[in-house]
N, C-alpha and C positions, 0 to 999 in steps of 0.2 A: 427396632429392627424392622427391615419390610419385609411383609408377608408374600406379595405377590410376586411373581417372576419378572415383572414389567419394572416392579420397586426396586426391588436387585440389583438391575441391570443398572436402573439410573442410578442408583448411588453408587456401584462401580464407578459409569463414569465419572461423577461428580467429584469421585476424590483423585483420578486420572488428570482432572482436568486440575484440580485444585494442587495438589501437586505441582504440573506443569506452570500453572499461572505464578506459583509462590519461587520457582525457581529464578524465573526471570525477572522477578518482584526483588530477590534477593540482592540480583547480579545488578542490579537497577540502585537500589541502595548503597550497595558499594560502593560504586562510582561515585553515587553522590557523596560518601562520607570521603572519598580522596579528596574530592574539588574541595568539600568545604574544609578541609584540615589544610592544604596548602590554600587558600584561602586566608584562613586565621594567622598560616606561619606567612604570608607576604610572599613565599617564594615554591619554586616550581614552574614545571611546565605548563601553563594555562592553556594552552592550545591543544595541548595531547590528553588533559583531565577533561575539557569541558566539549572537547569530540569524542571521548568515552560516554559520558553522559549524554550526547545526544544521540547515537547510538544505541544505547539501551532506552531511550526515554521512545525512539523508532521503533522498537524489537514490539516495547510495549503496547504500542498501539498496534503494531500492524498484528498482532493477535491479539485480538480486542481483549485486550486486560486494562488498557485505560482509554479513551474516549478520543478522535485525533488532534479536538481542538483542547482537550487538557493537557496531551503532550507539546502541543502548540507553548499553553502556557507557559507552560514545566520550564522549556528552553529557552525563552522570552525570560524565565525569570533567572537563571542560570548565566545567561549572556548578561543580567542587567548586573550580578553580583559583581561579576571578574573583570568588567566593565568599570565600575566602583576601584577596584584596586588602584593602585596608583603603578604603572607602567605595565598594565597586562592590556595587552591587545589581542585576546583571543576570539573574540566576535568574528576577525577575520581570519581564524584558522580555515575557514571553509573557502574563502578563497586562494588561501593559498594553497592547497591542497589539488584546487583547481589548474591552479596558475602550475604548480610543477609538471603536472603531464605534459607532454608535446603533445599540441595543438594538429590537428590533420587538416589537411586540408580537402575543400568540399573537392568531391571524387567529379563534381560537372565540371570543375574550373579544371581539371585534367585532362579529361578526354577533349578534342577536337569537334562543336560541331556538326553533327550527323548530317547529311543532305534528306530534305522534309520528303520523305515520300509520299505516295499520291493515294490519298486513302481507297482502297477497293470499293467498287458500290455495296453496298449490303443487301442479300437476300432477301428479298422481301416475303415475309411466309403466308400461303394461303389461310386464310379462317379457318380455325379448327374444326372439322362438323359437329350439326347442332345434333344431342341426341333425338332421337325417335319420341315424339309428345306421346305421351299414357294416355294409355284408352280410359275412359270415366268405365266408373266402375255401373256395372249393368244395374238397372234399377229392378226392381224386386213388385213385383207386380202384385196385387191386395185381392185374396183368390176368398170367396166368401160361403 
């Protein structure tokens, strides 16, 4: 058991972090198990399951539970697994979601081009006043 006050506080913080990290890790593991079961059965909505795994992996990376490169590696590995299943086009799930959302036209295309305004001449600033030079310290005279 910790004896100092700072060690006690550090232990409390460590327990909170561990609890939080384990919660998000469990969510990730559940989504992975669902995907693996679906792959083993070769049935199910791979796109939704893969999106769920991606989301859980991104959450772990965002919360610094795993490194971002580790998350990318995991996502890539799951995409390969799903792609290997016959009749599964899940890695394209991300593009399907983006395509489903209506695209907005750029704001610049809607507005008519505005007439260019002539730039007003910029005010020229006067140079800043220099501070007065410090006086040299008085020399001490040697008294004999």
